[in-house]
Structure formats: structure tokens, C-alpha cells
N, C-alpha and C positions, 0 to 999 in steps of 0.2 A: 396238823400237817398239810401244806399245799398239795393241790390235786394237780395230777400230770393229764393235761388235754392230749388225748390219743388222736393222733393224724388218720384220717381215712385211708390212707396209703398202707399204713402199718396194719390196720385192721384187715384191709383187702389181701396183704400177703400172707396172712395167717389163716384167714376164712377161705381163700382159695388156692392155698399152698404153692404161692408163687416159687418158682425153681431157685431163683438167685436171692429173694430177700426172706424166705420162710424163716430160717434159722435165726436171723438177726432180728427180726420184728418179734418173733415168738419169745426170745430171750430178754427183749426189753419190755415185753408185757408182764412175763414173769418177774423180772426185777422191780418193777413198780407196783406189783399186784393189787394191793389194798388203796392205791392211791390214784388209780385210773379214771378218767372221766370223758364225757363227750358232751358237746353242745348240740342245739337243734339241728345245726347245718350237718354234723357228722352223723346224728341220728337219722336225717333223710337220706344220706348216704348209703346207711345200712338198710333201710327199707327198702330203697331202689331194688336191691337183688334179693331181698327177702321174700318168699312166697306169701308170708302173711305178717300180720302184726305180731302174732304168737310166735312166729320164727325171730323176729327182730328182737323182741324182749327176751327170748331163750338165748340168743346171742349176746346180749347185754349181761345177762345171769351168769351165764358160762365163763365169760372173759372178766367178769367183775367190774363192769363199768358203770359209774354213777352219771346221772343225767342232770346237767347243770344248764340252767337257762343263761341266756346272753344278757349282760347288763344294759339298762336301758339308756347309758350314756358312757362316755369313756372315762 
């Protein structure tokens, strides 16, 4: 099955409990649970606010995010 690339904004809504978008974003993550992925750019966004690499990795495990590299060409 194809992976769903999760946008940074959806992750931020859930991680930082956005009042307007938390419910929608968390339900989307739940709906696609086993098929969620991020790329290096989104990973960098997670790391920006994480206190450590261990926290960033914990976030990925908790949400169930798979790390996918960017393809070298379109």
C-alpha cells in the first residue's frame, strides 16, 4: 500500500495541541495510522522544536511515522 506523506502542519497541530485544528489533524493520523511517512524536510521540522534527537525519534515512534528518503530525480 502507498504511504501517506504527513505535512508538518498536521504534526504541529497534534504535537502542540492547536485549538482549531487538533481534532481534525489527530483524526487524520488515526485514520491512516500504519501508512504514515515523513521525508527529510519534515523530519528537520520535527527536529527544530524537539529538545533532542531522542525526542524527535520518540515522536516518530509514538505517531508511527516511517522515514522515507527523497528520490534523486522526479
